[in-house]
N, C-alpha and C positions, 0 to 999 in steps of 0.2 A: 460371644456377644450377640451374634445373629440369632442363635437359638433362644436367648433370653427375650429378644424383641418378638420373635414368632410366638413364644409361649404366652407372653402378656397379651399380644394382639388377638390371638385365637381365643383367649379367655374372655375378651371383651365383646367380640363381634357375634352377630347372629349366624354368619356364614363363614366359618373358619377355613373352608376350602378356597376361598378367594384371597386369603392372606398371602402376600408375597413380599419377602424381604430380600433385597439385593445388597451385596457388600462389595465395596471397592476400597482400595488402600492407596493412600498417598505415601510420601516418605515417612511421615511421622503420625499420620492420623487415619483412622478408619471411618469411612463414610457409609452409613446405612440408609437405604431408602425403603419405606414401608408403603405398600399399596394394599388397599382393601376395597371391597365392593362399595359402590356409590352410596347405598343405603346405610352402610356402617361407618361412614366418615364422621358423623356426629358423635358416635360412641368413642371413636379414637381421639377426636379433637377435644370434646367436652366443652363445657361452658367456659367461654373466654380462653380456651386453649389449655385449661388446667390439666386435663388428662394427658395430653401430648407433652406438656412440660414435665409432668411427673414421670412419664416414661423416659424422657431425655435425662432427667436427674438420675434415675436408676441405671441407665446406660453409662453415664459418666462415672458413677461410683464403681460399677463393675469393671470398666476400662481402667480406672485409676488403680484398682486392686492388682491389675496385671501390669501396671506401669505403662499404660498406653493412653491414647486420647481417642475419643469417638464422638461422632455427631449423627443425629437422626433427622431425616427429612420425611415428612408425610406427604406423599405425592397424590395429587388429585386424580381420580379415575377419569377416563375419557368417555 
């Protein structure tokens, strides 16, 4: 699932070297955090969050195929 998010994010941004996905697991859920360069945040979030929500839907479908649950947070750069 981490590789899926990295692939999608790298395809969308101008600076794919700044894409960073971290993965942590709870007892039943996988939590992913996506970090990109500040200037690429608009590309990842999209208008009204549509791109980010589409990425989350793809993640949930991929996780469901494996019998798991997953969630994605897009973290603001500092």
